[in-house]
Structures are given as C-alpha cells and as structure tokens.
N, C-alpha and C positions, 0 to 999 in steps of 0.2 A: 240589434245591430247592424249599422251599416252597413252597405253593399261595397265592396273596395274597388278601387281602379289605379292601374300605372301606368302612367303614362311617360312616354318617347320622345321628348321635343325639345329643340336650346332653340324655339325660336318664343320669344315672350309674349306678340300678341298672340300669338296659338294658345299657348295660357293662358294669357287673361281672357279670351272669354270662355272656354275649360273649365278655370275651376270659376264659372260664375255659372256656368248652364246645369253644372252636377255639381255646384254646392244649391242648386235649387231644387234637387232634383234628389237631394240627400242622399249622396252617393258622395263616397272618402276617397281624395288624391294623394296619388304614391309620386312626383314627380322626378326625374330620372335625366341625365344628357348624353351619355355616351351607353352605349349596344350594350359594352361589359358591366355595369350597374342592373344595367332591369333584366339579363340573363339573370343574377345573381340573387339578383330577386326574387324571378320567377322558378329559380329552384329553391327557395326557402319558406315563399307566405303563398298566402291563398290568396287571387284575389280574380274577383268576376267581368271584371273589363279591361283590354292588355291594347290601348290608343297607342300608336305607329306612328311618327309624321314619316312619307316615305321621301324624300327628301335625295336620301342616299338610297337607290332600288336594296344592295345586293346586304345593308350594314340589316334594312328593317326585311327581307324575308332570312335571312336570321336569323333577329331575335321573336319571327311571329313559330317560323319551327322550332325553338326554341321553347317557346307556351306551351304547343302543341305538344311536343317530347316530355315536356314537366308533367310529373305526375298529379301534382298538384294544381293544375291548371289545364290541362288537355280541354280541358272542355269551358277555358276563357270566356267571351266573347266578346273577340280583335277587332278593331276599331280601323282601317286604316288614314291616314291625312294624306290626300297625293293631291301634286297640280295639275292644276288643269291639262295638259297637255300627253300627263302620264293614263295606261289604262287605266279603264277598273274590271278589265278580261282579266290582267294583271294581277289585282290588287287581287281579285279573289282566288286565283290560281294557287296565291301568299299565304291563302287561310284566313282571311278580311271574310269580316261577314260582312260590314255596315264600310263604307268610303264617302270621306268630306271629304269636301272639294278649297283648294285654298284660292281664295279669299276664305273668311271662314265666316258666316253669317252668324249672328246671335242665334236669328232665326230657324234655318237650318239646319241651327246645330241641335237648339232644344225639339225638333220632327225627330230624327235621329235617335239622341242617346234618349230618348220617351218609347220607341221601339227597340231601341237596345237594352232599356231597365226591365223592360217586362221579356226577355229573355233570359240578361241577370238572374231575376228571381227566382225563374223556371230552373235555373241551371241548382240558384244554391240548392233550391229547395231539392232534388234532388241528391244532394252531399246528407241531407238533415237522414243521419239510421236513430232508430230507437229501438232500444233492446228490448224485445215482446215475444216471448214464446205461443205460436200461435199455430194451430193446430191444419196443417194443407194434405190434398192431395194432389199428386201428381200423375197424367196418366201420359203415358209415351202413346206417339204417333204407333209404335204394334200393337199399344192396346194393353200393354203392364201400368198398372196403379200404384206406386207405393205413398205410403201415408203417412208425415215426419209432421217437423215441428221446424219451423223458424225461428235463429236466435239474433233475429234485429229486422227491419221494415223499414223500409224506402218510398217514395213516390217513384220512387223507378226498378225498383224488383227485390228484392232479401235477398239473407244468406237464410242457410238450412243446414238441417243436419241428417247426412246417408246415411244407414247400417254399411252401407258399401258403396265403393267405388260402380260413378253411375259411369258406363261407356254407351250407351246410344243419341244416336249422334239428334240432331232436329228440334225442330218442334219441339213442345210437347206443350198441354194443360194445363194452369192451372189450379185448381177450387181450393177456397178460405173462406169466412167470414171473418170481419174483426173485430175485436173485443168488443164488448157495448154495442154491437148493431146484429140483426137480425138478419137481415139480406144476405142472401150468399154472393160470392162473386167469383166468376169465370172469367178467366182471361187466358191467352197466350207466350209462354215462355220461350228462353232456352238457358244452359247456363252458359256464365259468363262462364267459371273458374273453377277449379275447385281443389283441395289440399287435402295431402297425404293425414291429416288428422280427418278426416269424412267428414269434411267442409266445405259446400259449394255453393257460385253465387248465383242466383236466378236476374237478369234483367226481362223487363218486360217487353213482349215486341207488340201483340196488339190488347188491345185496351179503351174501352167508347167511352165515350165519353161521361154519361153517368159514371161508368166506374171510377171515373178517374176525380171527380167529382165528389163522390165518397172518399172518397180517399188525401183529396185535398185538406175534405173537412174535418177525417180524423185524427190525419196531424196536426191540423189547425189547433185541436181542441190537448191533442200531446205532446204539441211540442211549444219551448218559450221562443226558438229560433223562425217560428213561420211567421210568412210574413203577407198579407192579402195578394192575392191581382191584381195589378193595377186592373181598369176596365179596358172591356174590346174594346179592339179600333173600327168606328162605321167605314164600308168601306162601296163602291160603283161596283153590282155588279154586271160582266157583259159576255158572260159565254157561259152556257151550262151541260155538261151532258152528265149520262150516269155515271163517268169516272172520274170529274174534275169539273174545274171550273177556276176562271182567269173572271180578274176581280182590278180594279183603277184605287189607284191609293196614294201618295207622298212618295213613302220609306218601306217598300216592301219588307218582310222577312226577309234571314238570305235562304241561298238554295238548304236547301232539307230539311228547313226549322220544320221542327211540328206543330201544325196548326189545327184548334177547333174552331169547324166556321157554323153560325146562327143565321138560318136566313130566316123570311117570315113574307107572305104574301097574301093579301084574300082570305087571310087568316086558317089558310098551313102554313105550318113551320117543317123546319129543317135540318137535325144538328149534327153535325158529321166532323171526322176525322178527317185533316190531310197531311199532305208531304208537300212542302213548295219547292214546284221543279226549275219552274221557269223564274227570273227574279229581274225586271226592270226601274230598273231605281227612275227617278221622279215620275213613274207613270205606275203600274202596276206588277203584279204577278200572277203565277196560272198552279194551281194546287193541284195534288192529283188526290182523291180520295183512298182515301190509307185502309179501308172495310170493304169488302164485295161478296159479302152473306147475300141473299136471297132474301131479307129480310132489310136490309140497305138499301141495296138496288131496291126495291119494291117503296121505299118512304122516297129513293130520290125522281122514284118512276113521278108516285101520285104529286110531288110538288112539281114537275115538272108540268101533270099535266095543266096542273093550276095553274102556273108562270103562263103559260099559253092560251090560256082561258080568259084569265085576268083582266088581255086587252092591251088597254097603256097604264094599266099601276105598275108600279116601280117599285120591286123587290128591295124589301130591307137586309144587307147585311155588317153582323159585327163578325170580324178577324179576331183571336186571339193563339199567342204562342204555347207551347207547352213542354218545346222544348227540343235543343240541337243533337243532330244524326252526323254526325264525320261526313264531313265536305267532300274526303277522295272517295269516285271509285261511281260508277253510273249506276244507278236503278237497272234491274234486270227483266225484258219484254217479257210483258206477258201478253193475258190472253187477252185480258179486258183492252190492253192496247191497242191491237191487231181490230178490235172488234169497235173504238170509241177514235173516229175522226181531233178528237177534242186533245185527246190522250197522244193517239200518234205524234202530232204538230208537237207537243208539250217533248214527248220522248229521241224524234229526231229532227229537229231547227230549234232547239230551246239554246244556243250557240249559237246563232245567225246574229247577225248586230238587230239591236232593235226595233229599227225601226221597220227592217226589211219583216222581223219576227211580226212585228203587226200588218202589215202588209196583208202577209200570208192570214194572218186569223179576221183580218177582214172578209179574204176572200171567199175563207170556209161559212161565216156569221151568213154574209152572201148567198150562198149556194144553201147551205140550211133551211132557211126562210124561204127561198125559191120551192124549195122541197115542200114547208109546211103550209103556204100557199098552194100545190097544186096537188095536197089531199087534202085539202076543205075546200078543193071549191068541186 
C-alpha cells in the first residue's frame, strides 16, 4: 500500500511540482483547496503526510493544529509551504516538520520529500500492530516484577494483559524474546494507557539500535504491510562530544526526531541513537545521544580518541530516522548537559538565529582545538 499525503493548496504551479515529485517517490496525493475540506479528511482518513500552503497563516495554523489533534493523523509528517518573507520559526511553532519556500524548485522539493518519506515510513511502521501473545516480564523502579503476556506488538510498543491495575508511576524495564528468535530483549518503557478491562499499552522509550534492528526484521517477516526503510543519508560530521554531535546536511530532520547515527573512522565504528535538538535549514542539525550508559559512553570515548589520533582522516557518518517525538515541550535539563559544552549549546542556544548559532559553534570548536593542542604539547 502506497504512502498517503494530503495537500491543501490552490496554487496550480505548486500542485504540478508536488504531483511530479510525489509520484516519483511513490506517494499518493489527495488534493483539496479549502481548509474545511482538509479538516474533514483529517478526521476521517489516515495520511502519512499533510502538506499545507501557508499563504493564509491563520488558516494554515488551523489545519496543522487539526492534524495534530486528529487521532489518526497526529503523527503525520507536516510540510509547510511558505512565501520567502515568512519566518521558519513560526512554521515550526505551528507544528511543521519540514519547510519549502516559494517558488518551489523540483530539486529542492525532491530533497525535502526524500527526507520526509523516510520519516513517513517510520511512522507507518509504528502503526503496524501484529496480534501475538509473547511472554514478557515487567520490572518496576521499586523492584516489583510482573510476568504477563502481550495482546499485540508493534515497533513502538505493545498492548499487554494485567491481573490488576498498575499504580506504579515512572519508567519500567521490559524483558521479552520475540517468537522464533533466541535473543532476549531488554528495554525501557512506560505505561501509555490502561483500561477497565485490565489491558494496558506500553510505549518503548529507550531501545538500542541493535534491538531496533531486530524488531524491524521480525516485523518485516510477520507483516505484509511492512516497507523497507530508505537508505541512510550521508552527512559531514563537524563536532562530536560524549553526549552529542553536529553534522552538515542540506535537509535536516525536524526537531525531536529520533535518529540512528553510524560513524566510522580508521577502523573504529560507532552506532548510537539520538534526538534532534537543533535543526538549521540548508545547513545541518545537532543531535543529542539518547543513551548515556557507561558502555555507550565508553564506545563514544574510544571513537573520539581514534578520531583525534587519525590525523586528517575524515569520519564517515550516516543518519537514518527512527520516528517523531512530539514537537511541543522542551527537553529536561540533565547532568550530561552541564558537563558537556556541546550539549549545553544545544540546550541553551538552539533558538538563536542560524548565523549566530553557527558562530557560537565555531567559537566552541576553536576552544576545544586549542585545549587538544595544549594537552598534546
């Protein structure tokens, strides 16, 4: 089944470009010219992308908010089409994940929608639920352990059976083995919902790249709807710390998108998950690593040391999306951010104009290089 998109625009030039680009990317189009028609569609049908011409800003905001509030489309990838005078910040504040400027060029639209399509596939995969009973163990923060089973399973979580209502707040550890495999999976989750019938929904909150790969492969074998991911995007790594990195790429993934990074240099390899904290159109993005275990920090330390010792070697970096987190809200401060100047820059200055942020990044980079030279002298 093809990916589905909804386009709100009355501009024939825009529509011609989008029809050609989306057709090449195998994305079907539903076109409407009025906001009321768009909202009716959003409440009744599922779309992986909602594309809105924002020449009337209030109308565009109403449609984008409707998409966020519609149960079947609240995780759709939102693309805003702006006049050159309109601010990118306002588009993102409205809930847009990607921005296109008028007049829309074919090349620019292709680049943007390739990135958008990768996220659309991720979000569709999250909606694939396979009815299956899998024995699982839940270990709560207080030490209590419950053995139960699933009612269904998806890439983002599972529905489970409970013998009694759960009243223990906070994160929990989920332990299970996928049918037909031997590797025991352990990940962090949280209770997303409960009902009177003693069913509950668990949402995965911290899954290693290796576990994500195993879940993808299992879903691909058991679901006819599963689509292969788009290939990872090559980027240029410019800054790296124990807690995050900044990379250059023409079309960054949106704020709070979850990504997997694969880096290699001089035989050393690193794969780590992260969340986009800074996104600069046509320039790049800053990613905070989502796991700060001792083992993950050790792996990053080894990679950093190899990178510093490699001289002029240029590290290879590939990035692929894993899905979208809500755009509303800001990340909570962490001890890692206080100890890591790059993370502190992401946390405290992400809303600066792009040129100002890049200047701050260059200053920090220069200071780190001086420290490294002094340490090696």
